[in-house]
N, CA, C and O atoms as a GROMACS GRO file, in nm:
protein
  620
    1UNK      N    1   9.000  12.573   7.571
    1UNK     CA    2   8.941  12.448   7.528
    1UNK      C    3   8.937  12.352   7.648
    1UNK      O    4   9.033  12.344   7.726
    2UNK      N    5   8.828  12.280   7.662
    2UNK     CA    6   8.812  12.183   7.769
    2UNK      C    7   8.898  12.061   7.742
    2UNK      O    8   8.896  12.006   7.632
    3UNK      N    9   8.972  12.019   7.840
    3UNK     CA   10   9.054  11.898   7.826
    3UNK      C   11   8.978  11.781   7.887
    3UNK      O   12   8.929  11.788   8.000
    4UNK      N   13   8.969  11.672   7.810
    4UNK     CA   14   8.898  11.553   7.854
    4UNK      C   15   8.990  11.436   7.883
    4UNK      O   16   8.956  11.349   7.964
    5UNK      N   17   9.104  11.432   7.818
    5UNK     CA   18   9.196  11.319   7.831
    5UNK      C   19   9.330  11.371   7.884
    5UNK      O   20   9.384  11.469   7.834
    6UNK      N   21   9.382  11.302   7.985
    6UNK     CA   22   9.509  11.340   8.047
    6UNK      C   23   9.603  11.220   8.040
    6UNK      O   24   9.563  11.108   8.070
    7UNK      N   25   9.727  11.244   8.001
    7UNK     CA   26   9.825  11.137   7.986
    7UNK      C   27   9.898  11.118   8.119
    7UNK      O   28   9.971  11.206   8.162
    8UNK      N   29   9.880  11.003   8.183
    8UNK     CA   30   9.945  10.981   8.314
    8UNK      C   31  10.096  10.963   8.306
    8UNK      O   32  10.163  10.949   8.408
    9UNK      N   33  10.149  10.965   8.183
    9UNK     CA   34  10.295  10.959   8.167
    9UNK      C   35  10.356  11.098   8.159
    9UNK      O   36  10.478  11.113   8.165
   10UNK      N   37  10.272  11.201   8.147
   10UNK     CA   38  10.320  11.340   8.139
   10UNK      C   39  10.264  11.412   8.260
   10UNK      O   40  10.150  11.457   8.262
   11UNK      N   41  10.347  11.423   8.361
   11UNK     CA   42  10.303  11.474   8.490
   11UNK      C   43  10.391  11.592   8.534
   11UNK      O   44  10.496  11.618   8.475
   12UNK      N   45  10.346  11.660   8.638
   12UNK     CA   46  10.427  11.763   8.702
   12UNK      C   47  10.466  11.708   8.839
   12UNK      O   48  10.380  11.673   8.920
   13UNK      N   49  10.596  11.701   8.863
   13UNK     CA   50  10.647  11.638   8.985
   13UNK      C   51  10.666  11.740   9.097
   13UNK      O   52  10.717  11.850   9.078
   14UNK      N   53  10.623  11.697   9.216
   14UNK     CA   54  10.643  11.771   9.340
   14UNK      C   55  10.709  11.675   9.438
   14UNK      O   56  10.651  11.573   9.476
   15UNK      N   57  10.831  11.709   9.480
   15UNK     CA   58  10.906  11.622   9.572
   15UNK      C   59  10.914  11.689   9.708
   15UNK      O   60  10.993  11.782   9.728
   16UNK      N   61  10.832  11.642   9.799
   16UNK     CA   62  10.830  11.692   9.936
   16UNK      C   63  10.934  11.615  10.019
   16UNK      O   64  10.982  11.511   9.974
   17UNK      N   65  10.970  11.664  10.136
   17UNK     CA   66  11.061  11.587  10.222
   17UNK      C   67  11.004  11.451  10.264
   17UNK      O   68  11.080  11.362  10.305
   18UNK      N   69  10.872  11.434  10.255
   18UNK     CA   70  10.807  11.312  10.305
   18UNK      C   71  10.750  11.221  10.197
   18UNK      O   72  10.711  11.108  10.228
   19UNK      N   73  10.744  11.265  10.073
   19UNK     CA   74  10.683  11.186   9.965
   19UNK      C   75  10.693  11.262   9.834
   19UNK      O   76  10.742  11.375   9.830
   20UNK      N   77  10.646  11.199   9.726
   20UNK     CA   78  10.641  11.262   9.594
   20UNK      C   79  10.498  11.256   9.542
   20UNK      O   80  10.428  11.156   9.559
   21UNK      N   81  10.455  11.366   9.477
   21UNK     CA   82  10.328  11.367   9.402
   21UNK      C   83  10.360  11.395   9.257
   21UNK      O   84  10.434  11.488   9.226
   22UNK      N   85  10.304  11.315   9.167
   22UNK     CA   86  10.311  11.339   9.024
   22UNK      C   87  10.171  11.378   8.979
   22UNK      O   88  10.083  11.294   8.967
   23UNK      N   89  10.151  11.508   8.954
   23UNK     CA   90  10.020  11.562   8.921
   23UNK      C   91   9.979  11.524   8.779
   23UNK      O   92  10.052  11.550   8.683
   24UNK      N   93   9.863  11.463   8.766
   24UNK     CA   94   9.807  11.424   8.637
   24UNK      C   95   9.706  11.530   8.590
   24UNK      O   96   9.714  11.580   8.478
   25UNK      N   97   9.611  11.564   8.679
   25UNK     CA   98   9.505  11.658   8.645
   25UNK      C   99   9.491  11.760   8.758
   25UNK      O  100   9.455  11.725   8.870
   26UNK      N  101   9.520  11.885   8.726
   26UNK     CA  102   9.508  11.994   8.822
   26UNK      C  103   9.360  12.024   8.847
   26UNK      O  104   9.277  12.010   8.757
   27UNK      N  105   9.329  12.063   8.968
   27UNK     CA  106   9.190  12.098   9.003
   27UNK      C  107   9.136  12.211   8.916
   27UNK      O  108   9.014  12.222   8.900
   28UNK      N  109   9.222  12.296   8.860
   28UNK     CA  110   9.175  12.404   8.774
   28UNK      C  111   9.119  12.353   8.640
   28UNK      O  112   9.054  12.428   8.568
   29UNK      N  113   9.144  12.225   8.608
   29UNK     CA  114   9.094  12.167   8.484
   29UNK      C  115   8.969  12.081   8.505
   29UNK      O  116   8.926  12.009   8.415
   30UNK      N  117   8.912  12.090   8.626
   30UNK     CA  118   8.792  12.011   8.657
   30UNK      C  119   8.701  12.095   8.746
   30UNK      O  120   8.742  12.198   8.800
   31UNK      N  121   8.578  12.052   8.759
   31UNK     CA  122   8.486  12.128   8.844
   31UNK      C  123   8.487  12.079   8.988
   31UNK      O  124   8.447  12.152   9.078
   32UNK      N  125   8.533  11.954   9.011
   32UNK     CA  126   8.525  11.902   9.148
   32UNK      C  127   8.628  11.794   9.179
   32UNK      O  128   8.604  11.712   9.268
   33UNK      N  129   8.742  11.791   9.108
   33UNK     CA  130   8.838  11.682   9.133
   33UNK      C  131   8.979  11.723   9.091
   33UNK      O  132   8.999  11.822   9.020
   34UNK      N  133   9.075  11.644   9.136
   34UNK     CA  134   9.214  11.650   9.090
   34UNK      C  135   9.269  11.508   9.101
   34UNK      O  136   9.219  11.428   9.181
   35UNK      N  137   9.371  11.476   9.021
   35UNK     CA  138   9.426  11.340   9.020
   35UNK      C  139   9.578  11.345   9.018
   35UNK      O  140   9.638  11.429   8.951
   36UNK      N  141   9.639  11.254   9.093
   36UNK     CA  142   9.785  11.251   9.102
   36UNK      C  143   9.831  11.116   9.153
   36UNK      O  144   9.757  11.044   9.220
   37UNK      N  145   9.955  11.082   9.120
   37UNK     CA  146  10.018  10.965   9.178
   37UNK      C  147  10.088  11.008   9.306
   37UNK      O  148  10.143  11.118   9.313
   38UNK      N  149  10.086  10.922   9.405
   38UNK     CA  150  10.163  10.942   9.527
   38UNK      C  151  10.268  10.832   9.530
   38UNK      O  152  10.237  10.714   9.514
   39UNK      N  153  10.394  10.873   9.549
   39UNK     CA  154  10.505  10.777   9.553
   39UNK      C  155  10.575  10.793   9.688
   39UNK      O  156  10.622  10.901   9.722
   40UNK      N  157  10.579  10.684   9.762
   40UNK     CA  158  10.647  10.683   9.892
   40UNK      C  159  10.763  10.584   9.885
   40UNK      O  160  10.744  10.468   9.850
   41UNK      N  161  10.881  10.630   9.917
   41UNK     CA  162  10.996  10.541   9.928
   41UNK      C  163  10.989  10.469  10.062
   41UNK      O  164  10.918  10.514  10.152
   42UNK      N  165  11.062  10.358  10.078
   42UNK     CA  166  11.058  10.285  10.206
   42UNK      C  167  11.081  10.378  10.325
   42UNK      O  168  11.176  10.456  10.329
   43UNK      N  169  10.989  10.368  10.421
   43UNK     CA  170  10.997  10.448  10.542
   43UNK      C  171  10.932  10.584  10.534
   43UNK      O  172  10.916  10.651  10.636
   44UNK      N  173  10.894  10.628  10.413
   44UNK     CA  174  10.833  10.761  10.399
   44UNK      C  175  10.686  10.759  10.438
   44UNK      O  176  10.616  10.659  10.421
   45UNK      N  177  10.640  10.875  10.490
   45UNK     CA  178  10.500  10.893  10.524
   45UNK      C  179  10.471  11.042  10.535
   45UNK      O  180  10.535  11.111  10.614
   46UNK      N  181  10.375  11.092  10.458
   46UNK     CA  182  10.335  11.232  10.477
   46UNK      C  183  10.277  11.250  10.618
   46UNK      O  184  10.234  11.152  10.680
   47UNK      N  185  10.277  11.373  10.668
   47UNK     CA  186  10.220  11.396  10.801
   47UNK      C  187  10.071  11.363  10.803
   47UNK      O  188  10.004  11.365  10.700
   48UNK      N  189  10.020  11.334  10.922
   48UNK     CA  190   9.875  11.317  10.938
   48UNK      C  191   9.811  11.448  10.892
   48UNK      O  192   9.855  11.557  10.929
   49UNK      N  193   9.707  11.435  10.810
   49UNK     CA  194   9.641  11.554  10.757
   49UNK      C  195   9.493  11.527  10.734
   49UNK      O  196   9.447  11.413  10.738
   50UNK      N  197   9.420  11.635  10.711
   50UNK     CA  198   9.275  11.629  10.693
   50UNK      C  199   9.239  11.707  10.567
   50UNK      O  200   9.293  11.815  10.543
   51UNK      N  201   9.149  11.652  10.488
   51UNK     CA  202   9.091  11.725  10.375
   51UNK      C  203   8.948  11.762  10.418
   51UNK      O  204   8.857  11.681  10.408
   52UNK      N  205   8.931  11.884  10.464
   52UNK     CA  206   8.798  11.927  10.510
   52UNK      C  207   8.700  11.936  10.394
   52UNK      O  208   8.580  11.916  10.410
   53UNK      N  209   8.753  11.969  10.275
   53UNK     CA  210   8.669  11.998  10.160
   53UNK      C  211   8.664  11.887  10.055
   53UNK      O  212   8.604  11.905   9.950
   54UNK      N  213   8.728  11.772  10.084
   54UNK     CA  214   8.736  11.669   9.981
   54UNK      C  215   8.728  11.528  10.039
   54UNK      O  216   8.779  11.500  10.148
   55UNK      N  217   8.663  11.443   9.963
   55UNK     CA  218   8.672  11.300   9.989
   55UNK      C  219   8.785  11.250   9.900
   55UNK      O  220   8.788  11.279   9.780
   56UNK      N  221   8.879  11.176   9.958
   56UNK     CA  222   8.994  11.127   9.882
   56UNK      C  223   8.976  10.978   9.860
   56UNK      O  224   8.949  10.902   9.953
   57UNK      N  225   8.991  10.937   9.735
   57UNK     CA  226   8.987  10.794   9.704
   57UNK      C  227   9.116  10.761   9.631
   57UNK      O  228   9.170  10.843   9.556
   58UNK      N  229   9.166  10.640   9.655
   58UNK     CA  230   9.286  10.601   9.582
   58UNK      C  231   9.293  10.452   9.560
   58UNK      O  232   9.234  10.371   9.632
   59UNK      N  233   9.370  10.418   9.456
   59UNK     CA  234   9.388  10.280   9.411
   59UNK      C  235   9.536  10.247   9.420
   59UNK      O  236   9.620  10.316   9.362
   60UNK      N  237   9.567  10.142   9.494
   60UNK     CA  238   9.707  10.104   9.517
   60UNK      C  239   9.761  10.030   9.395
   60UNK      O  240   9.701   9.934   9.347
   61UNK      N  241   9.875  10.078   9.344
   61UNK     CA  242   9.936  10.022   9.224
   61UNK      C  243  10.054   9.930   9.253
   61UNK      O  244  10.069   9.827   9.187
   62UNK      N  245  10.137   9.966   9.352
   62UNK     CA  246  10.252   9.881   9.382
   62UNK      C  247  10.301   9.904   9.525
   62UNK      O  248  10.281  10.011   9.582
   63UNK      N  249  10.365   9.802   9.580
   63UNK     CA  250  10.428   9.812   9.711
   63UNK      C  251  10.337   9.775   9.827
   63UNK      O  252  10.224   9.732   9.809
   64UNK      N  253  10.392   9.793   9.948
   64UNK     CA  254  10.319   9.766  10.071
   64UNK      C  255  10.309   9.894  10.151
   64UNK      O  256  10.408   9.964  10.172
   65UNK      N  257  10.188   9.924  10.196
   65UNK     CA  258  10.168  10.046  10.273
   65UNK      C  259  10.075  10.020  10.389
   65UNK      O  260  10.027   9.910  10.412
   66UNK      N  261  10.052  10.129  10.462
   66UNK     CA  262   9.960  10.123  10.575
   66UNK      C  263   9.886  10.255  10.583
   66UNK      O  264   9.945  10.362  10.571
   67UNK      N  265   9.754  10.246  10.604
   67UNK     CA  266   9.669  10.361  10.622
   67UNK      C  267   9.643  10.378  10.770
   67UNK      O  268   9.598  10.284  10.836
   68UNK      N  269   9.672  10.496  10.822
   68UNK     CA  270   9.639  10.529  10.960
   68UNK      C  271   9.524  10.628  10.961
   68UNK      O  272   9.527  10.728  10.888
   69UNK      N  273   9.422  10.602  11.044
   69UNK     CA  274   9.304  10.686  11.053
   69UNK      C  275   9.293  10.741  11.194
   69UNK      O  276   9.321  10.671  11.292
   70UNK      N  277   9.251  10.867  11.205
   70UNK     CA  278   9.228  10.930  11.334
   70UNK      C  279   9.336  11.032  11.366
   70UNK      O  280   9.438  11.038  11.297
   71UNK      N  281   9.314  11.114  11.470
   71UNK     CA  282   9.407  11.223  11.503
   71UNK      C  283   9.552  11.177  11.527
   71UNK      O  284   9.645  11.251  11.498
   72UNK      N  285   9.570  11.058  11.577
   72UNK     CA  286   9.704  11.002  11.597
   72UNK      C  287   9.732  10.889  11.498
   72UNK      O  288   9.833  10.819  11.510
   73UNK      N  289   9.643  10.870  11.400
   73UNK     CA  290   9.652  10.763  11.299
   73UNK      C  291   9.663  10.627  11.366
   73UNK      O  292   9.735  10.538  11.318
   74UNK      N  293   9.591  10.610  11.479
   74UNK     CA  294   9.600  10.487  11.559
   74UNK      C  295   9.524  10.369  11.497
   74UNK      O  296   9.561  10.254  11.518
   75UNK      N  297   9.420  10.396  11.421
   75UNK     CA  298   9.344  10.290  11.354
   75UNK      C  299   9.420  10.256  11.227
   75UNK      O  300   9.432  10.341  11.139
   76UNK      N  301   9.471  10.133  11.214
   76UNK     CA  302   9.563  10.096  11.106
   76UNK      C  303   9.503   9.991  11.012
   76UNK      O  304   9.433   9.899  11.054
   77UNK      N  305   9.532  10.010  10.882
   77UNK     CA  306   9.488   9.916  10.780
   77UNK      C  307   9.603   9.887  10.684
   77UNK      O  308   9.663   9.980  10.631
   78UNK      N  309   9.636   9.760  10.661
   78UNK     CA  310   9.742   9.728  10.564
   78UNK      C  311   9.692   9.754  10.423
   78UNK      O  312   9.574   9.739  10.394
   79UNK      N  313   9.784   9.795  10.334
   79UNK     CA  314   9.750   9.825  10.195
   79UNK      C  315   9.841   9.749  10.101
   79UNK      O  316   9.961   9.737  10.125
   80UNK      N  317   9.782   9.696   9.994
   80UNK     CA  318   9.856   9.619   9.893
   80UNK      C  319   9.801   9.651   9.756
   80UNK      O  320   9.691   9.706   9.745
   81UNK      N  321   9.874   9.617   9.649
   81UNK     CA  322   9.824   9.644   9.513
   81UNK      C  323   9.684   9.588   9.491
   81UNK      O  324   9.654   9.474   9.528
   82UNK      N  325   9.600   9.670   9.430
   82UNK     CA  326   9.462   9.631   9.403
   82UNK      C  327   9.363   9.684   9.506
   82UNK      O  328   9.242   9.683   9.481
   83UNK      N  329   9.412   9.731   9.622
   83UNK     CA  330   9.321   9.786   9.722
   83UNK      C  331   9.267   9.921   9.675
   83UNK      O  332   9.339   9.999   9.612
   84UNK      N  333   9.140   9.947   9.706
   84UNK     CA  334   9.077  10.076   9.678
   84UNK      C  335   9.041  10.137   9.812
   84UNK      O  336   8.977  10.072   9.895
   85UNK      N  337   9.082  10.261   9.834
   85UNK     CA  338   9.071  10.324   9.966
   85UNK      C  339   8.989  10.452   9.956
   85UNK      O  340   8.990  10.521   9.855
   86UNK      N  341   8.917  10.481  10.064
   86UNK     CA  342   8.836  10.602  10.073
   86UNK      C  343   8.861  10.669  10.207
   86UNK      O  344   8.856  10.604  10.311
   87UNK      N  345   8.887  10.800  10.205
   87UNK     CA  346   8.892  10.878  10.328
   87UNK      C  347   8.790  10.990  10.315
   87UNK      O  348   8.804  11.078  10.229
   88UNK      N  349   8.687  10.989  10.399
   88UNK     CA  350   8.582  11.091  10.391
   88UNK      C  351   8.634  11.230  10.429
   88UNK      O  352   8.738  11.241  10.493
   89UNK      N  353   8.563  11.335  10.390
   89UNK     CA  354   8.602  11.470  10.431
   89UNK      C  355   8.609  11.478  10.583
   89UNK      O  356   8.527  11.421  10.654
   90UNK      N  357   8.709  11.551  10.632
   90UNK     CA  358   8.720  11.575  10.776
   90UNK      C  359   8.783  11.464  10.857
   90UNK      O  360   8.792  11.476  10.979
   91UNK      N  361   8.829  11.357  10.792
   91UNK     CA  362   8.888  11.244  10.866
   91UNK      C  363   9.041  11.253  10.861
   91UNK      O  364   9.100  11.247  10.753
   92UNK      N  365   9.107  11.269  10.977
   92UNK     CA  366   9.253  11.270  10.979
   92UNK      C  367   9.308  11.136  10.930
   92UNK      O  368   9.258  11.030  10.967
   93UNK      N  369   9.413  11.143  10.848
   93UNK     CA  370   9.470  11.019  10.795
   93UNK      C  371   9.614  11.039  10.752
   93UNK      O  372   9.660  11.152  10.734
   94UNK      N  373   9.684  10.930  10.738
   94UNK     CA  374   9.821  10.929  10.686
   94UNK      C  375   9.846  10.793  10.623
   94UNK      O  376   9.791  10.692  10.667
   95UNK      N  377   9.929  10.791  10.520
   95UNK     CA  378   9.967  10.667  10.453
   95UNK      C  379  10.118  10.654  10.465
   95UNK      O  380  10.191  10.753  10.449
   96UNK      N  381  10.165  10.535  10.492
   96UNK     CA  382  10.309  10.513  10.503
   96UNK      C  383  10.351  10.393  10.419
   96UNK      O  384  10.273  10.301  10.395
   97UNK      N  385  10.476  10.397  10.374
   97UNK     CA  386  10.536  10.285  10.301
   97UNK      C  387  10.602  10.196  10.406
   97UNK      O  388  10.694  10.239  10.475
   98UNK      N  389  10.556  10.072  10.416
   98UNK     CA  390  10.611   9.982  10.517
   98UNK      C  391  10.693   9.869  10.456
   98UNK      O  392  10.750   9.788  10.529
   99UNK      N  393  10.701   9.862  10.325
   99UNK     CA  394  10.776   9.756  10.258
   99UNK      C  395  10.919   9.799  10.227
   99UNK      O  396  10.961   9.910  10.259
  100UNK      N  397  10.991   9.709  10.164
  100UNK     CA  398  11.130   9.737  10.127
  100UNK      C  399  11.141   9.802   9.988
  100UNK      O  400  11.250   9.843   9.948
  101UNK      N  401  11.030   9.813   9.916
  101UNK     CA  402  11.025   9.882   9.787
  101UNK      C  403  10.929   9.999   9.798
  101UNK      O  404  10.855  10.011   9.896
  102UNK      N  405  10.929  10.085   9.698
  102UNK     CA  406  10.841  10.201   9.702
  102UNK      C  407  10.694  10.159   9.702
  102UNK      O  408  10.660  10.047   9.664
  103UNK      N  409  10.610  10.251   9.745
  103UNK     CA  410  10.465  10.232   9.751
  103UNK      C  411  10.403  10.340   9.662
  103UNK      O  412  10.431  10.458   9.680
  104UNK      N  413  10.318  10.300   9.567
  104UNK     CA  414  10.261  10.393   9.469
  104UNK      C  415  10.110  10.374   9.463
  104UNK      O  416  10.059  10.262   9.456
  105UNK      N  417  10.040  10.488   9.464
  105UNK     CA  418   9.895  10.480   9.443
  105UNK      C  419   9.845  10.599   9.362
  105UNK      O  420   9.905  10.706   9.364
  106UNK      N  421   9.735  10.578   9.291
  106UNK     CA  422   9.667  10.681   9.215
  106UNK      C  423   9.564  10.742   9.308
  106UNK      O  424   9.475  10.673   9.357
  107UNK      N  425   9.575  10.873   9.333
  107UNK     CA  426   9.485  10.941   9.427
  107UNK      C  427   9.397  11.040   9.352
  107UNK      O  428   9.442  11.109   9.261
  108UNK      N  429   9.271  11.044   9.391
  108UNK     CA  430   9.176  11.139   9.334
  108UNK      C  431   9.106  11.211   9.448
  108UNK      O  432   9.040  11.148   9.532
  109UNK      N  433   9.121  11.342   9.451
  109UNK     CA  434   9.050  11.424   9.549
  109UNK      C  435   8.920  11.469   9.484
  109UNK      O  436   8.920  11.528   9.376
  110UNK      N  437   8.809  11.441   9.552
  110UNK     CA  438   8.676  11.477   9.503
  110UNK      C  439   8.622  11.587   9.594
  110UNK      O  440   8.584  11.559   9.709
  111UNK      N  441   8.616  11.708   9.546
  111UNK     CA  442   8.574  11.822   9.627
  111UNK      C  443   8.422  11.824   9.638
  111UNK      O  444   8.352  11.840   9.538
  112UNK      N  445   8.371  11.807   9.759
  112UNK     CA  446   8.227  11.792   9.779
  112UNK      C  447   8.149  11.919   9.743
  112UNK      O  448   8.031  11.911   9.706
  113UNK      N  449   8.212  12.036   9.753
  113UNK     CA  450   8.146  12.162   9.718
  113UNK      C  451   8.228  12.239   9.616
  113UNK      O  452   8.220  12.361   9.609
  114UNK      N  453   8.307  12.168   9.537
  114UNK     CA  454   8.398  12.233   9.443
  114UNK      C  455   8.527  12.270   9.516
  114UNK      O  456   8.528  12.274   9.639
  115UNK      N  457   8.634  12.297   9.442
  115UNK     CA  458   8.761  12.331   9.506
  115UNK      C  459   8.752  12.456   9.594
  115UNK      O  460   8.672  12.546   9.568
  116UNK      N  461   8.833  12.460   9.696
  116UNK     CA  462   8.841  12.574   9.786
  116UNK      C  463   8.878  12.699   9.706
  116UNK      O  464   8.981  12.699   9.638
  117UNK      N  465   8.797  12.805   9.711
  117UNK     CA  466   8.828  12.926   9.633
  117UNK      C  467   8.964  12.988   9.670
  117UNK      O  468   9.024  13.058   9.588
  118UNK      N  469   9.011  12.962   9.791
  118UNK     CA  470   9.142  13.014   9.832
  118UNK      C  471   9.257  12.934   9.772
  118UNK      O  472   9.372  12.979   9.772
  119UNK      N  473   9.226  12.815   9.720
  119UNK     CA  474   9.327  12.729   9.658
  119UNK      C  475   9.273  12.677   9.525
  119UNK      O  476   9.244  12.558   9.512
  120UNK      N  477   9.259  12.765   9.424
  120UNK     CA  478   9.196  12.726   9.298
  120UNK      C  479   9.282  12.637   9.208
  120UNK      O  480   9.231  12.579   9.112
  121UNK      N  481   9.412  12.627   9.238
  121UNK     CA  482   9.501  12.544   9.156
  121UNK      C  483   9.580  12.451   9.248
  121UNK      O  484   9.586  12.471   9.370
  122UNK      N  485   9.640  12.350   9.188
  122UNK     CA  486   9.727  12.260   9.264
  122UNK      C  487   9.842  12.339   9.326
  122UNK      O  488   9.875  12.320   9.444
  123UNK      N  489   9.904  12.428   9.247
  123UNK     CA  490  10.016  12.506   9.299
  123UNK      C  491   9.976  12.590   9.420
  123UNK      O  492  10.053  12.600   9.516
  124UNK      N  493   9.858  12.650   9.418
  124UNK     CA  494   9.814  12.730   9.533
  124UNK      C  495   9.797  12.641   9.656
  124UNK      O  496   9.828  12.682   9.768
  125UNK      N  497   9.749  12.520   9.635
  125UNK     CA  498   9.736  12.424   9.745
  125UNK      C  499   9.875  12.384   9.798
  125UNK      O  500   9.896  12.379   9.919
  126UNK      N  501   9.968  12.356   9.707
  126UNK     CA  502  10.103  12.315   9.748
  126UNK      C  503  10.173  12.430   9.822
  126UNK      O  504  10.245  12.405   9.919
  127UNK      N  505  10.153  12.552   9.778
  127UNK     CA  506  10.211  12.667   9.848
  127UNK      C  507  10.162  12.673   9.993
  127UNK      O  508  10.240  12.699  10.085
  128UNK      N  509  10.033  12.649  10.012
  128UNK     CA  510   9.977  12.649  10.147
  128UNK      C  511  10.034  12.533  10.229
  128UNK      O  512  10.069  12.550  10.346
  129UNK      N  513  10.044  12.417  10.167
  129UNK     CA  514  10.101  12.300  10.235
  129UNK      C  515  10.247  12.326  10.276
  129UNK      O  516  10.288  12.290  10.386
  130UNK      N  517  10.322  12.388  10.187
  130UNK     CA  518  10.463  12.420  10.216
  130UNK      C  519  10.472  12.519  10.332
  130UNK      O  520  10.556  12.504  10.421
  131UNK      N  521  10.385  12.621  10.332
  131UNK     CA  522  10.386  12.719  10.440
  131UNK      C  523  10.354  12.653  10.573
  131UNK      O  524  10.415  12.684  10.675
  132UNK      N  525  10.257  12.562  10.573
  132UNK     CA  526  10.217  12.492  10.695
  132UNK      C  527  10.329  12.405  10.750
  132UNK      O  528  10.349  12.397  10.871
  133UNK      N  529  10.404  12.340  10.661
  133UNK     CA  530  10.506  12.244  10.704
  133UNK      C  531  10.648  12.298  10.703
  133UNK      O  532  10.742  12.226  10.738
  134UNK      N  533  10.666  12.425  10.665
  134UNK     CA  534  10.800  12.484  10.663
  134UNK      C  535  10.886  12.436  10.548
  134UNK      O  536  11.009  12.430  10.560
  135UNK      N  537  10.822  12.402  10.435
  135UNK     CA  538  10.895  12.357  10.317
  135UNK      C  539  10.906  12.472  10.217
  135UNK      O  540  10.824  12.564  10.220
  136UNK      N  541  11.003  12.467  10.130
  136UNK     CA  542  11.024  12.568  10.027
  136UNK      C  543  10.956  12.524   9.897
  136UNK      O  544  10.992  12.422   9.839
  137UNK      N  545  10.858  12.603   9.853
  137UNK     CA  546  10.782  12.567   9.732
  137UNK      C  547  10.873  12.548   9.611
  137UNK      O  548  10.856  12.451   9.536
  138UNK      N  549  10.968  12.638   9.591
  138UNK     CA  550  11.054  12.630   9.473
  138UNK      C  551  11.143  12.506   9.474
  138UNK      O  552  11.186  12.459   9.368
  139UNK      N  553  11.172  12.453   9.591
  139UNK     CA  554  11.247  12.328   9.600
  139UNK      C  555  11.155  12.208   9.576
  139UNK      O  556  11.194  12.111   9.512
  140UNK      N  557  11.033  12.217   9.629
  140UNK     CA  558  10.936  12.108   9.618
  140UNK      C  559  10.891  12.086   9.473
  140UNK      O  560  10.886  11.973   9.426
  141UNK      N  561  10.860  12.195   9.403
  141UNK     CA  562  10.810  12.180   9.265
  141UNK      C  563  10.926  12.156   9.170
  141UNK      O  564  11.004  12.246   9.140
  142UNK      N  565  10.936  12.032   9.122
  142UNK     CA  566  11.041  11.997   9.026
  142UNK      C  567  10.998  12.026   8.883
  142UNK      O  568  11.083  12.045   8.796
  143UNK      N  569  10.868  12.028   8.858
  143UNK     CA  570  10.818  12.062   8.726
  143UNK      C  571  10.783  11.942   8.640
  143UNK      O  572  10.783  11.829   8.688
  144UNK      N  573  10.754  11.968   8.512
  144UNK     CA  574  10.712  11.860   8.421
  144UNK      C  575  10.821  11.755   8.403
  144UNK      O  576  10.939  11.786   8.391
  145UNK      N  577  10.778  11.630   8.401
  145UNK     CA  578  10.868  11.518   8.371
  145UNK      C  579  10.793  11.420   8.283
  145UNK      O  580  10.670  11.422   8.277
  146UNK      N  581  10.866  11.337   8.216
  146UNK     CA  582  10.803  11.223   8.150
  146UNK      C  583  10.797  11.115   8.255
  146UNK      O  584  10.897  11.052   8.289
  147UNK      N  585  10.676  11.094   8.308
  147UNK     CA  586  10.657  11.003   8.420
  147UNK      C  587  10.673  10.858   8.381
  147UNK      O  588  10.685  10.822   8.264
  148UNK      N  589  10.674  10.776   8.484
  148UNK     CA  590  10.681  10.631   8.464
  148UNK      C  591  10.545  10.580   8.422
  148UNK      O  592  10.445  10.651   8.431
  149UNK      N  593  10.541  10.459   8.378
  149UNK     CA  594  10.414  10.399   8.337
  149UNK      C  595  10.357  10.320   8.454
  149UNK      O  596  10.358  10.197   8.454
  150UNK      N  597  10.307  10.393   8.556
  150UNK     CA  598  10.248  10.328   8.672
  150UNK      C  599  10.128  10.244   8.634
  150UNK      O  600  10.105  10.136   8.688
  151UNK      N  601  10.050  10.296   8.540
  151UNK     CA  602   9.925  10.231   8.501
  151UNK      C  603   9.929  10.184   8.357
  151UNK      O  604   9.887  10.072   8.327
  152UNK      N  605   9.978  10.267   8.269
  152UNK     CA  606   9.974  10.240   8.126
  152UNK      C  607  10.081  10.139   8.086
  152UNK      O  608  10.199  10.159   8.114
  153UNK      N  609  10.041  10.035   8.023
  153UNK     CA  610  10.135   9.934   7.972
  153UNK      C  611  10.135   9.944   7.821
  153UNK      O  612  10.031   9.962   7.758
  154UNK      N  613  10.252   9.931   7.763
  154UNK     CA  614  10.263   9.934   7.617
  154UNK      C  615  10.188   9.815   7.558
  154UNK      O  616  10.187   9.706   7.616
  155UNK      N  617  10.125   9.836   7.444
  155UNK     CA  618  10.050   9.728   7.380
  155UNK      C  619  10.134   9.655   7.281
  155UNK      O  620  10.087   9.560   7.217
   0.00000   0.00000   0.00000
């Protein structure tokens, strides 16, 4: 059955040495996208990376961050709640938490030609990322959690 609605409070958590991803919608449930929260604690920053096959857009929910663009992430942009960010396919980038509290954003990867056939699921992508960075997949994947209400407020 096709799933149309995803609850952002019921996520699958992946805790990397550099950041946390709370997966909302796996790429296997869409034809050209995936959605997840990125949580950076103070001082955390994923490595500079490139999405050759995806345009990444994200909306900042809380905290203070910085976007670095380019091979050395030398082009810098401050980030605050309410900012909407776009990184085109093929552009090296990194985001860092520069404040004293965590930095959280909702990220959506939009695959310009559909997801990479070699990485048809989020887990297959994370396995590749772990292999590239020397991380252990079984340690990184914490599994389903009842997530925080980053976006959803009780009525």
